C-alpha positions in Angstrom: 11.8 -14.7 0.2 8.6 -13.2 1.7 6.8 -10.8 -0.5 5.3 -7.7 1.0 2.6 -5.9 -0.9 2.0 -2.3 0.3 -1.6 -1.5 -0.6 -2.1 2.1 -1.9 -5.3 4.1 -1.7 -5.8 4.0 -5.5 -6.0 0.2 -5.5 -8.1 0.0 -2.3 -10.6 2.5 -3.8 -10.9 0.3 -7.0 -11.3 -2.8 -4.8 -14.1 -1.2 -2.8 -15.8 0.2 -5.9 -15.9 3.8 -4.7 -17.8 5.9 -7.3 -15.5 7.9 -9.4 -12.5 5.7 -8.3 -13.5 2.5 -10.1 -10.3 2.4 -12.1 -6.7 3.7 -11.6 -3.5 3.7 -13.5 -2.7 5.1 -17.0 -4.1 3.8 -20.3 -1.1 1.4 -20.7 -1.6 -0.1 -17.2 -5.3 0.3 -16.2 -6.6 -1.4 -13.0 -10.2 -2.2 -12.6 -12.1 -4.3 -10.0 -11.7 -7.6 -11.8 -7.9 -7.1 -12.3 -7.4 -6.0 -8.7 -9.4 -9.0 -7.4 -7.4 -11.4 -9.5 -4.1 -9.9 -8.3 -5.2 -10.2 -4.7 -6.2 -13.8 -5.2 -2.9 -14.6 -6.9 -0.8 -13.0 -4.2 -2.8 -14.6 -1.5 -2.1 -18.1 -3.0 1.6 -17.2 -3.1 1.6 -16.4 0.6 2.2 -12.7 0.1 1.8 -10.4 3.2 -0.5 -7.5 2.5 0.2 -4.3 4.4 -2.3 -1.4 4.9 -0.4 1.8 5.8 -2.3 4.2 8.0 -2.2 6.8 5.1 -4.1 4.3 2.9 -6.8 3.8 5.6 -7.3 7.5 6.1 -7.2 8.5 2.5 -9.6 5.7 1.5 -12.0 6.7 4.3 -11.9 10.3 3.0 -12.7 9.1 -0.6 -15.6 7.1 0.8 -17.0 10.0 2.8 -16.8 12.3 -0.3 -18.3 9.8 -2.8 -21.4 10.8 -4.7 -23.4 7.7 -3.7 -23.2 4.4 -1.8 -21.2 6.0 1.1 -22.8 3.9 3.8 -22.6 0.6 1.9 -19.0 1.2 0.9 -18.0 2.4 4.4 -19.6 -0.7 5.8 -17.6 -2.9 3.4 -14.4 -1.1 4.4 -15.3 -1.4 8.1 -15.7 -5.2 7.6 -12.3 -5.4 6.0 -10.7 -3.5 8.9 -12.4 -5.9 11.4 -11.2 -8.9 9.5 -7.7 -7.4 9.4 -7.8 -6.7 13.1 -9.0 -10.3 13.8 -6.4 -11.9 11.5 -9.2 -13.4 9.3 -7.6 -12.2 6.0 -3.9 -12.0 5.2 -3.8 -8.2 5.4 -2.1 -6.4 8.2 -2.1 -2.8 9.5 1.4 -1.4 9.6 1.5 -1.0 13.4 5.2 0.0 13.5 4.4 3.3 12.0 3.4 4.8 15.4 6.6 4.1 17.2 9.2 4.1 14.4 7.7 6.2 11.6 5.8 8.9 13.5 8.4 9.7 16.1 10.0 13.2 16.3 13.0 12.4 14.2 10.9 10.7 11.4 8.5 13.6 11.5 11.4 16.0 11.0 12.7 13.9 8.1 9.3 13.9 6.5 9.1 17.7 6.9 12.5 18.0 5.1 11.7 15.6 2.3 8.1 16.2 1.6 8.2 19.7 0.0 10.4 18.4 -2.9 8.0 15.4 -3.3 5.0 17.8 -3.3 6.6 19.8 -6.1 6.5 16.5 -8.1 2.9 16.0 -7.1 3.6 13.3 -4.5 1.1 13.7 -1.6 2.1 13.5 2.0 0.1 10.2 2.3 2.1 8.8 -0.6 5.3 10.0 1.1 4.4 8.0 4.2 3.5 4.9 2.1 7.0 5.2 0.4 8.5 5.3 3.9 6.6 2.1 4.9 7.9 0.4 1.8 11.4 1.5 2.6 11.0 0.3 6.2 10.3 -3.2 5.0 13.0 -3.1 2.4 15.6 -2.1 5.0 14.4 -4.3 7.9 15.1 -7.6 6.2 16.9 -8.9 3.2 14.2 -11.7 3.0 11.5 -9.3 2.0 10.6 -8.5 -1.6 8.7 -5.2 -1.3 6.1 -3.9 -3.8 3.9 -0.9 -3.7 0.6 -2.0 -5.2 -0.6 1.1 -6.8 -2.1 2.6 -10.0 0.0 5.7 -9.4 3.1 5.7 -11.5 4.6 8.5 -9.5 4.4 6.5 -6.3 5.4 3.3 -8.0 8.7 5.0 -9.0 9.6 5.2 -5.3 9.3 1.4 -4.8 12.4 0.0 -3.1 14.6 -2.1 -5.3 15.0 -5.6 -4.0 18.5 -6.8 -4.3 18.9 -10.0 -6.3 19.2 -13.1 -4.3 22.6 -14.7 -4.4 22.6 -18.4 -4.7 25.1 -20.4 -2.8 26.8 -23.0 -4.8 27.3 -26.3 -3.1 30.8 -27.6 -2.9 31.6 -31.2 -2.9 
């Protein structure tokens, strides 16, 4: 089973060290740079596929532009990640299917219907689209184990449940 790790803005901000966003999560499950780096290394060793949703890229860019300091340096580090992703140098991918399948007219209408109730529960429109990306992978193949890598408990609650793998018994 291939593991898909959907990278949320909260984790990417910690990874990049954006001032004011150096940690995420609640007191019981706090993520800092060291813990995020360790998790990325562990997942990379296991062959996990990292997915960057468009919402994560845009939201992270906004946080960088609004940071109190180091905007240029962090923007350059983020730009370098995006170039490495585009060139296939690191095991991260941009979720390209979102243009054709998740941002078409019908999907946009579904988002418009679903999002107000999510907003009432403090789920941003960016998080709603990240949830949709995770659901896309969960529905597209039974061979994907999908996880939303986030420090946001509200978004994590919308992570798709991976059905247990059934083992085939060998008959003699």
